[in-house]
C-alpha positions in Angstrom: -77.3 88.5 179.1 -79.2 86.0 177.1 -77.9 86.0 173.5 -81.4 85.4 172.1 -82.7 88.6 173.7 -79.6 90.7 173.1 -80.3 94.1 171.4 -76.8 93.8 169.7 -77.8 90.6 167.8 -80.4 89.9 165.1 -82.1 86.5 165.0 -81.6 85.3 161.4 -82.5 82.2 159.5 -80.1 80.3 157.3 -81.4 79.0 154.0 -80.1 75.5 154.5 -82.4 75.0 157.5 -85.6 76.1 155.8 -88.1 73.5 154.4 -86.9 72.2 151.1 -88.7 72.4 147.7 -90.6 69.5 146.3 -88.6 66.5 145.1 -88.8 67.5 141.4 -86.8 70.8 142.1 -83.1 71.1 142.8 -82.2 70.8 146.5 -78.9 72.2 147.8 -77.0 71.6 151.0 -79.0 68.5 151.9 -76.3 67.5 154.4 -77.5 70.4 156.7 -81.1 70.6 155.6 -82.0 66.9 155.7 -79.2 64.5 156.9 -78.2 66.5 160.0 -81.8 67.7 160.9 -83.4 65.2 163.2 -84.2 64.5 166.8 -81.0 62.5 167.2 -78.6 64.8 165.2 -79.0 68.6 165.1 -82.2 69.0 167.1 -82.3 72.8 167.0 -80.4 75.5 165.1 -80.6 79.3 165.8 -78.5 81.7 163.8 -77.6 85.2 165.2 -75.9 88.0 163.4 -74.3 91.1 165.0 -76.0 94.3 164.2 -74.0 97.0 162.3 -71.7 98.6 164.8 -69.6 101.8 164.9 -67.4 102.2 163.0 -69.2 100.8 160.0 -66.1 98.8 159.0 -66.0 96.8 162.2 -65.4 93.1 161.9 -68.6 91.3 161.1 -69.6 88.4 163.4 -72.0 85.5 163.3 -73.2 83.0 165.9 -74.9 79.6 165.8 -76.6 78.1 168.8 -77.1 74.3 168.3 -78.7 71.5 170.2 -76.8 68.4 169.3 -78.1 64.9 169.8 -76.6 61.5 170.4 -76.7 60.5 166.7 -73.6 62.6 166.2 -71.5 60.4 168.4 -68.0 59.8 167.2 -66.7 57.9 170.2 -67.8 57.2 173.7 -70.6 59.8 173.9 -68.6 62.6 172.3 -69.3 64.7 169.2 -67.5 63.4 166.1 -64.5 65.6 165.1 -65.8 65.8 161.5 -69.0 67.3 162.8 -67.1 70.0 164.6 -65.5 70.9 161.2 -68.9 71.0 159.5 -70.4 73.2 162.2 -67.5 75.7 162.2 -67.4 75.7 158.4 -71.1 76.5 158.3 -70.8 79.4 160.8 -67.7 80.9 159.1 -69.4 80.6 155.7 -72.5 82.4 156.9 -70.3 85.1 158.4 -68.2 85.5 155.1 -71.4 85.5 153.0 -72.9 88.2 155.3 -69.8 90.3 154.9 -68.8 89.8 151.3 -71.9 88.4 149.5 -73.2 85.0 148.2 -70.1 84.1 146.2 -67.8 83.7 149.3 -66.5 80.1 149.5 -64.2 78.3 151.8 -60.7 78.0 150.3 -58.8 76.8 153.4 -59.7 75.8 156.9 -57.4 74.7 159.8 -59.0 73.1 162.8 -57.5 72.8 166.3 -59.3 70.3 168.5 -59.1 71.5 172.2 -61.4 69.3 174.2 -63.9 66.5 173.7 -67.5 67.8 173.2 -70.0 65.6 175.1 -73.3 64.6 173.7 -76.1 65.5 173.9 -75.3 69.1 174.4 -75.9 72.7 173.5 -73.0 74.4 171.8 -72.2 78.0 170.6 -70.3 78.6 167.5 -68.7 82.1 167.1 -67.2 83.4 163.9 -65.7 86.7 163.0 -63.9 88.3 160.0 -60.4 89.1 161.1 -58.9 90.4 157.9 -60.2 91.3 154.4 -58.0 92.1 151.4 -59.5 92.3 147.9 -61.3 89.0 147.2 -59.9 87.2 150.3 -61.4 87.1 153.8 -59.8 85.6 156.9 -62.1 84.3 159.6 -61.7 82.8 163.1 -64.3 80.5 164.5 -64.8 78.7 167.8 -67.1 76.0 169.1 -67.7 76.2 172.9 -70.2 75.4 175.6 -71.0 79.1 176.2 -69.4 79.0 179.7 -65.8 79.3 178.6 -64.9 75.7 177.5 -63.7 75.8 173.9 -64.0 72.5 172.0 -62.6 73.5 168.7 -61.0 76.5 167.0 -60.6 77.2 163.3 -58.8 79.7 161.0 -60.3 79.9 157.6 -59.7 81.7 154.3 -62.6 82.5 152.0 -62.5 83.9 148.5 -65.2 85.6 146.5 -65.8 85.0 142.8 -63.9 87.2 140.4 -66.7 88.8 138.5 -64.3 90.1 135.8 -63.4 86.6 134.7 -67.0 85.5 134.2 
């Protein structure tokens, strides 16, 4: 089934891909919203979030569909490894924020590069919360071609702000 039409997923926007405020206002996450938003870098970006499932405490999941251009070349027509890290961190961050709220932040991320990712290409990034204890969330993320080839995997730990210490 086409992910964009799946009744189990919600098309969602991510704030870092929306048009930015005027230059006299503070702009955040310009790496995603400006630098990596062009016809030669990240050409299209669609975020999808899994609808609430039964049971209510099921692991939250998040997906990014990306059209990547030749401007992200790291070597010989392949996506730069650092860009794989940026993409997977963005997807796991959105998943963690969706699960735990806006104070969730990356504390640790381990990447495993599996295969070269050719450019230009469409990629699918999947992320899911695998464990949650107190202020810590553990997430797993993958970047793949959507047909079974995995380019990169990541395990991440996120923490939420301790409101009692503020």
